[in-house]
TORLO-17753 format. One record per residue (C-alpha): x, y, z; residue in three letters; residue number from 1. Coordinates in Angstrom, 2 decimals. Layout:
BEGIN
+---------+---------+---------+-----+-----+
:      xx :      yy :      zz :  aa :   i :
+---------+---------+---------+-----+-----+
:       X :       Y :       Z : ALA : NUM :
...
+---------+---------+---------+-----+-----+
***
This chain:
BEGIN
+---------+---------+---------+-----+-----+
:      xx :      yy :      zz :  aa :   i :
+---------+---------+---------+-----+-----+
:  128.96 :  -31.58 :   98.84 : MET :   1 :
:  125.96 :  -32.69 :   96.80 : TRP :   2 :
:  123.83 :  -29.85 :   95.51 : ARG :   3 :
:  120.14 :  -30.39 :   96.07 : LYS :   4 :
:  118.22 :  -30.57 :   92.82 : SER :   5 :
:  115.17 :  -28.37 :   92.44 : SER :   6 :
:  111.75 :  -30.01 :   91.95 : PRO :   7 :
:  111.52 :  -28.53 :   88.45 : ASN :   8 :
:  114.84 :  -30.12 :   87.47 : ALA :   9 :
:  113.73 :  -33.52 :   88.80 : VAL :  10 :
:  110.42 :  -33.34 :   86.93 : VAL :  11 :
:  112.24 :  -32.25 :   83.77 : GLY :  12 :
:  114.67 :  -35.17 :   84.01 : ASN :  13 :
:  111.83 :  -37.64 :   84.54 : VAL :  14 :
:  110.00 :  -36.29 :   81.49 : ILE :  15 :
:  113.16 :  -36.56 :   79.40 : LEU :  16 :
:  113.72 :  -40.16 :   80.50 : ILE :  17 :
:  110.12 :  -41.08 :   79.67 : ILE :  18 :
:  110.40 :  -39.40 :   76.27 : ALA :  19 :
:  113.70 :  -41.20 :   75.61 : LEU :  20 :
:  112.17 :  -44.58 :   76.43 : LEU :  21 :
:  109.13 :  -43.76 :   74.30 : PHE :  22 :
:  111.29 :  -43.14 :   71.21 : PHE :  23 :
:  113.82 :  -45.92 :   71.82 : ILE :  24 :
:  111.34 :  -48.70 :   72.59 : PHE :  25 :
:  110.13 :  -49.20 :   68.96 : PRO :  26 :
:  113.76 :  -49.55 :   67.84 : ILE :  27 :
:  114.43 :  -52.07 :   70.60 : TYR :  28 :
:  111.26 :  -53.99 :   69.74 : TRP :  29 :
:  112.25 :  -54.10 :   66.06 : LEU :  30 :
:  115.69 :  -55.56 :   66.80 : PHE :  31 :
:  114.33 :  -57.93 :   69.46 : ALA :  32 :
:  111.68 :  -59.39 :   67.16 : ASN :  33 :
:  114.28 :  -59.97 :   64.45 : SER :  34 :
:  115.86 :  -62.61 :   66.72 : PHE :  35 :
:  112.56 :  -64.31 :   67.59 : LYS :  36 :
:  110.75 :  -67.15 :   65.92 : THR :  37 :
:  107.34 :  -66.51 :   64.38 : GLN :  38 :
:  105.72 :  -68.25 :   67.35 : ALA :  39 :
:  107.58 :  -66.09 :   69.88 : ASP :  40 :
:  106.60 :  -62.92 :   68.02 : ILE :  41 :
:  102.88 :  -63.74 :   68.27 : PHE :  42 :
:  103.00 :  -65.16 :   71.79 : SER :  43 :
:  100.70 :  -63.54 :   74.34 : MET :  44 :
:  101.77 :  -62.13 :   76.68 : PRO :  45 :
:  104.87 :  -60.95 :   74.80 : PRO :  46 :
:  108.10 :  -62.77 :   75.61 : LYS :  47 :
:  110.70 :  -60.43 :   77.06 : TRP :  48 :
:  113.17 :  -63.28 :   77.56 : PHE :  49 :
:  113.53 :  -65.73 :   74.70 : PHE :  50 :
:  116.04 :  -67.96 :   72.97 : GLU :  51 :
:  117.51 :  -65.87 :   70.12 : PRO :  52 :
:  117.76 :  -67.29 :   66.63 : THR :  53 :
:  119.47 :  -66.17 :   63.42 : LEU :  54 :
:  117.06 :  -68.01 :   61.11 : LYS :  55 :
:  115.35 :  -64.78 :   60.08 : ASN :  56 :
:  118.65 :  -63.19 :   59.04 : TYR :  57 :
:  119.76 :  -66.37 :   57.27 : TYR :  58 :
:  116.56 :  -66.50 :   55.25 : HIS :  59 :
:  116.73 :  -62.81 :   54.37 : VAL :  60 :
:  120.36 :  -62.98 :   53.25 : PHE :  61 :
:  120.40 :  -66.31 :   51.41 : PHE :  62 :
:  116.81 :  -67.04 :   50.38 : LYS :  63 :
:  115.72 :  -63.65 :   49.03 : THR :  64 :
:  116.96 :  -60.84 :   46.79 : LEU :  65 :
:  118.07 :  -58.83 :   49.82 : PHE :  66 :
:  121.73 :  -58.36 :   48.70 : PRO :  67 :
:  120.52 :  -57.11 :   45.31 : LEU :  68 :
:  117.99 :  -54.79 :   46.96 : MET :  69 :
:  120.67 :  -53.37 :   49.25 : THR :  70 :
:  123.00 :  -52.77 :   46.31 : LYS :  71 :
:  120.24 :  -51.06 :   44.34 : ASN :  72 :
:  119.27 :  -48.86 :   47.29 : SER :  73 :
:  122.88 :  -47.78 :   47.80 : LEU :  74 :
:  123.27 :  -46.95 :   44.11 : ILE :  75 :
:  120.02 :  -44.97 :   44.03 : VAL :  76 :
:  120.58 :  -43.10 :   47.30 : ALA :  77 :
:  124.24 :  -42.21 :   46.71 : CYS :  78 :
:  123.87 :  -41.20 :   43.07 : SER :  79 :
:  120.73 :  -39.14 :   43.69 : ASN :  80 :
:  122.32 :  -37.40 :   46.68 : THR :  81 :
:  125.41 :  -36.39 :   44.68 : LEU :  82 :
:  123.42 :  -35.20 :   41.66 : ILE :  83 :
:  120.92 :  -33.30 :   43.83 : SER :  84 :
:  123.71 :  -31.57 :   45.76 : LEU :  85 :
:  125.49 :  -30.59 :   42.54 : PHE :  86 :
:  122.43 :  -29.18 :   40.76 : ILE :  87 :
:  120.83 :  -27.69 :   43.87 : GLY :  88 :
:  124.00 :  -25.94 :   45.06 : THR :  89 :
:  124.53 :  -24.34 :   41.65 : LEU :  90 :
:  120.92 :  -23.14 :   41.61 : ALA :  91 :
:  121.10 :  -21.88 :   45.19 : ALA :  92 :
:  124.30 :  -19.97 :   44.44 : TYR :  93 :
:  122.72 :  -18.34 :   41.39 : GLY :  94 :
:  119.62 :  -17.30 :   43.33 : ILE :  95 :
:  121.60 :  -16.06 :   46.34 : SER :  96 :
:  124.36 :  -14.14 :   44.60 : ARG :  97 :
:  122.89 :  -13.11 :   41.25 : PHE :  98 :
:  119.17 :  -12.94 :   42.05 : GLY :  99 :
:  118.28 :  -15.43 :   39.32 : VAL : 100 :
:  114.49 :  -15.70 :   39.23 : GLY : 101 :
:  114.09 :  -13.70 :   42.44 : GLY : 102 :
:  112.27 :  -14.97 :   45.51 : GLU : 103 :
:  109.46 :  -16.26 :   43.28 : GLY : 104 :
:  111.73 :  -18.93 :   41.83 : LEU : 105 :
:  112.71 :  -20.05 :   45.32 : LEU : 106 :
:  109.08 :  -20.50 :   46.35 : TYR : 107 :
:  108.42 :  -22.31 :   43.08 : TRP : 108 :
:  111.14 :  -24.78 :   44.01 : PHE : 109 :
:  109.53 :  -25.20 :   47.42 : LEU : 110 :
:  106.09 :  -25.77 :   45.88 : SER : 111 :
:  107.54 :  -28.62 :   43.79 : ILE : 112 :
:  108.90 :  -30.17 :   46.99 : ARG : 113 :
:  105.39 :  -30.07 :   48.47 : MET : 114 :
:  103.81 :  -31.74 :   45.42 : LEU : 115 :
:  102.71 :  -35.33 :   46.21 : PRO : 116 :
:  104.72 :  -37.73 :   44.00 : PRO : 117 :
:  101.57 :  -39.67 :   43.11 : ILE : 118 :
:  100.28 :  -36.63 :   41.21 : VAL : 119 :
:  103.07 :  -36.86 :   38.63 : ALA : 120 :
:  103.47 :  -40.64 :   38.66 : SER : 121 :
:  101.28 :  -41.38 :   35.60 : ILE : 122 :
:  102.95 :  -38.95 :   33.14 : PRO : 123 :
:  106.36 :  -39.88 :   34.51 : LEU : 124 :
:  105.57 :  -43.57 :   34.04 : PHE : 125 :
:  104.51 :  -42.97 :   30.43 : ILE : 126 :
:  107.74 :  -41.08 :   29.74 : ILE : 127 :
:  109.89 :  -43.71 :   31.45 : ALA : 128 :
:  108.13 :  -46.52 :   29.60 : ALA : 129 :
:  108.62 :  -44.80 :   26.23 : SER : 130 :
:  112.34 :  -44.45 :   27.01 : LEU : 131 :
:  112.49 :  -48.07 :   28.25 : ARG : 132 :
:  113.69 :  -47.00 :   31.67 : LEU : 133 :
:  111.23 :  -49.05 :   33.74 : ILE : 134 :
:  113.05 :  -51.38 :   36.14 : ASP : 135 :
:  116.45 :  -49.84 :   35.42 : THR : 136 :
:  118.95 :  -48.51 :   37.93 : LYS : 137 :
:  118.96 :  -45.00 :   36.45 : ILE : 138 :
:  115.25 :  -44.21 :   36.61 : VAL : 139 :
:  114.88 :  -43.71 :   40.38 : LEU : 140 :
:  117.88 :  -41.37 :   40.89 : PRO : 141 :
:  116.49 :  -39.00 :   38.27 : PHE : 142 :
:  112.92 :  -39.26 :   39.55 : LEU : 143 :
:  114.04 :  -38.36 :   43.05 : TYR : 144 :
:  115.66 :  -35.19 :   41.69 : LEU : 145 :
:  112.26 :  -33.50 :   41.57 : MET : 146 :
:  111.93 :  -33.99 :   45.34 : ILE : 147 :
:  115.49 :  -33.67 :   46.65 : ASN : 148 :
:  116.73 :  -30.84 :   44.41 : THR : 149 :
:  114.19 :  -28.28 :   45.73 : PRO : 150 :
:  115.22 :  -29.23 :   49.27 : LEU : 151 :
:  118.88 :  -28.65 :   48.42 : VAL : 152 :
:  118.10 :  -25.29 :   46.79 : VAL : 153 :
:  116.04 :  -24.12 :   49.75 : TRP : 154 :
:  118.55 :  -25.15 :   52.40 : MET : 155 :
:  121.75 :  -24.20 :   50.58 : MET : 156 :
:  120.47 :  -20.72 :   49.72 : LYS : 157 :
:  120.06 :  -19.94 :   53.42 : SER : 158 :
:  123.60 :  -21.17 :   54.08 : PHE : 159 :
:  125.10 :  -19.21 :   51.18 : ILE : 160 :
:  123.27 :  -16.05 :   52.28 : ASP : 161 :
:  125.24 :  -16.14 :   55.54 : GLU : 162 :
:  128.61 :  -15.86 :   53.77 : ILE : 163 :
:  129.75 :  -12.20 :   53.66 : PRO : 164 :
:  129.95 :  -10.77 :   50.16 : HIS : 165 :
:  133.29 :   -9.18 :   51.03 : GLU : 166 :
:  135.01 :  -12.58 :   51.01 : ILE : 167 :
:  133.92 :  -13.26 :   47.45 : GLU : 168 :
:  134.73 :   -9.71 :   46.39 : GLU : 169 :
:  138.30 :  -10.22 :   47.61 : SER : 170 :
:  138.52 :  -13.40 :   45.56 : ALA : 171 :
:  137.10 :  -11.54 :   42.55 : LEU : 172 :
:  139.86 :   -8.95 :   42.85 : ILE : 173 :
:  142.39 :  -11.80 :   42.88 : ASP : 174 :
:  141.00 :  -12.98 :   39.55 : GLY : 175 :
:  138.65 :  -15.80 :   40.62 : CYS : 176 :
:  135.69 :  -16.44 :   38.34 : GLY : 177 :
:  132.18 :  -17.39 :   39.43 : ASN : 178 :
:  132.74 :  -21.15 :   39.46 : PHE : 179 :
:  136.14 :  -20.76 :   41.12 : GLU : 180 :
:  134.63 :  -18.63 :   43.89 : ARG : 181 :
:  131.93 :  -21.25 :   44.36 : LEU : 182 :
:  134.43 :  -24.11 :   44.54 : TRP : 183 :
:  137.19 :  -22.44 :   46.56 : ARG : 184 :
:  135.17 :  -20.24 :   48.93 : ILE : 185 :
:  131.46 :  -21.04 :   49.11 : VAL : 186 :
:  131.67 :  -24.84 :   49.21 : ILE : 187 :
:  134.30 :  -24.99 :   52.02 : PRO : 188 :
:  132.47 :  -22.37 :   54.11 : LEU : 189 :
:  129.10 :  -24.09 :   53.72 : THR : 190 :
:  130.47 :  -27.62 :   54.16 : ALA : 191 :
:  128.48 :  -28.31 :   57.38 : PRO : 192 :
:  125.27 :  -27.23 :   55.67 : GLY : 193 :
:  126.15 :  -29.27 :   52.60 : LEU : 194 :
:  126.69 :  -32.37 :   54.74 : VAL : 195 :
:  123.41 :  -31.87 :   56.61 : ALA : 196 :
:  121.53 :  -31.40 :   53.35 : THR : 197 :
:  123.20 :  -34.46 :   51.84 : GLY : 198 :
:  122.20 :  -36.64 :   54.79 : VAL : 199 :
:  118.56 :  -35.59 :   54.42 : PHE : 200 :
:  118.66 :  -36.34 :   50.69 : CYS : 201 :
:  120.22 :  -39.75 :   51.31 : PHE : 202 :
:  117.64 :  -40.70 :   53.94 : ILE : 203 :
:  114.75 :  -39.75 :   51.66 : PHE : 204 :
:  116.14 :  -41.65 :   48.67 : ALA : 205 :
:  116.91 :  -44.64 :   50.91 : TRP : 206 :
:  113.41 :  -44.80 :   52.40 : ASN : 207 :
:  111.24 :  -43.81 :   49.41 : GLU : 208 :
:  108.60 :  -46.42 :   48.63 : PHE : 209 :
:  105.87 :  -45.17 :   46.29 : LEU : 210 :
:  107.89 :  -44.29 :   43.18 : LEU : 211 :
:  110.16 :  -47.29 :   43.70 : ALA : 212 :
:  107.13 :  -49.58 :   43.76 : MET : 213 :
:  105.75 :  -48.06 :   40.54 : ILE : 214 :
:  108.94 :  -47.87 :   38.48 : PHE : 215 :
:  110.81 :  -51.05 :   39.51 : THR : 216 :
:  110.07 :  -54.76 :   39.18 : ARG : 217 :
:  112.91 :  -57.14 :   40.04 : SER : 218 :
:  116.22 :  -55.95 :   38.56 : ASN : 219 :
:  116.13 :  -52.48 :   40.17 : ALA : 220 :
:  114.00 :  -53.26 :   43.23 : ILE : 221 :
:  114.98 :  -51.33 :   46.38 : THR : 222 :
:  114.78 :  -52.23 :   50.05 : LEU : 223 :
:  111.42 :  -50.61 :   50.96 : PRO : 224 :
:  109.67 :  -52.40 :   48.09 : VAL : 225 :
:  111.46 :  -55.68 :   48.78 : GLY : 226 :
:  110.63 :  -55.64 :   52.48 : ILE : 227 :
:  106.95 :  -55.08 :   51.68 : SER : 228 :
:  107.08 :  -58.37 :   49.76 : GLY : 229 :
:  107.16 :  -60.23 :   53.06 : PHE : 230 :
:  103.50 :  -59.28 :   53.48 : ILE : 231 :
:  101.73 :  -62.10 :   51.67 : THR : 232 :
:   98.07 :  -62.99 :   51.15 : GLU : 233 :
:   98.29 :  -65.72 :   53.76 : GLU : 234 :
:  100.30 :  -64.04 :   56.51 : GLN : 235 :
:  102.64 :  -61.26 :   57.54 : VAL : 236 :
:  106.16 :  -62.65 :   57.99 : LEU : 237 :
:  107.16 :  -60.39 :   60.85 : TRP : 238 :
:  110.40 :  -62.23 :   61.54 : GLY : 239 :
:  111.71 :  -61.56 :   58.04 : TYR : 240 :
:  110.34 :  -58.02 :   58.03 : ILE : 241 :
:  112.05 :  -57.09 :   61.30 : THR : 242 :
:  115.34 :  -58.74 :   60.27 : ALA : 243 :
:  115.42 :  -56.95 :   56.92 : ALA : 244 :
:  114.29 :  -53.67 :   58.48 : SER : 245 :
:  116.98 :  -53.89 :   61.16 : SER : 246 :
:  119.67 :  -54.17 :   58.51 : ILE : 247 :
:  118.06 :  -51.51 :   56.31 : ALA : 248 :
:  118.00 :  -49.06 :   59.22 : ALA : 249 :
:  121.75 :  -49.31 :   59.81 : LEU : 250 :
:  123.14 :  -47.18 :   56.91 : PRO : 251 :
:  121.08 :  -44.05 :   57.75 : PRO : 252 :
:  121.84 :  -44.48 :   61.45 : MET : 253 :
:  125.57 :  -44.90 :   60.84 : VAL : 254 :
:  125.58 :  -41.97 :   58.43 : LEU : 255 :
:  123.80 :  -39.71 :   60.92 : ALA : 256 :
:  126.14 :  -40.83 :   63.72 : TRP : 257 :
:  129.28 :  -40.14 :   61.66 : ILE : 258 :
:  128.15 :  -36.72 :   60.49 : PHE : 259 :
:  126.13 :  -35.65 :   63.54 : GLN : 260 :
:  128.64 :  -32.94 :   64.43 : ARG : 261 :
:  128.39 :  -31.45 :   60.95 : TYR : 262 :
:  124.61 :  -31.83 :   60.91 : MET : 263 :
:  124.17 :  -29.80 :   64.10 : VAL : 264 :
:  126.50 :  -27.09 :   62.79 : ARG : 265 :
:  124.78 :  -27.16 :   59.42 : GLY : 266 :
:  121.24 :  -26.90 :   60.75 : LEU : 267 :
:  122.19 :  -23.94 :   62.97 : THR : 268 :
:  124.41 :  -22.26 :   60.35 : PHE : 269 :
:  121.66 :  -20.16 :   58.82 : GLY : 270 :
:  119.36 :  -20.03 :   61.83 : ALA : 271 :
:  120.44 :  -16.62 :   63.18 : VAL : 272 :
:  121.04 :  -13.57 :   61.07 : LYS : 273 :
:  122.89 :  -10.54 :   62.33 : SER : 274 :
+---------+---------+---------+-----+-----+
***
């Protein structure tokens, strides 16, 4: 027997469907335009049914520096994520377990995260230029540390706080040192939170535009800067932009899909305190 749905449930489902379409439509429109010609993209009224073409993808792959930009973005995002997680987890463990710097240090880390990157861009550019790091593959991973590391410290401290001290005390009795307790106990228990934090760090480093535009030229150019190059003085090449953006959106989407189970567990790990 079918159970009659209440009016509130029907209204709620309709609202959810509308919200889902609202958020999915821009993604659909991005992918759809990547298979259109420039004329079809600007046609009025918009063409919902069109003859798809791969010319945009062919041009992006074989006529531009897109493969180099993708490689550079992967190097920057992966290396910065790993370094940020390493430094930030050590700092979070010290603040959580040994009270290093107190709560003031934690808020200082958070204040750095809130600082607009443009504020520090000039002195950082002077330092990077004096060290001959402009347009190199190592400059962006270290620049992004000032933004991602505070995020790691803030999030990982809340996860580490949830681990009972008794577990580490038992390991201490068994002869484990500080680093051994961190590696053997804290890291495995906070793995969901570590994964969630790492995904956020990767997405930021993958999408960052301002610092990448200032500190790179051609050898170390990343995807956001390269895609913006399709905006010329004469026209906006929407076909190339949508094709490149469709490919650039895949790694974060795949990463979030693979680790979604760990992300949900990680984001709720420190949400409730007993």
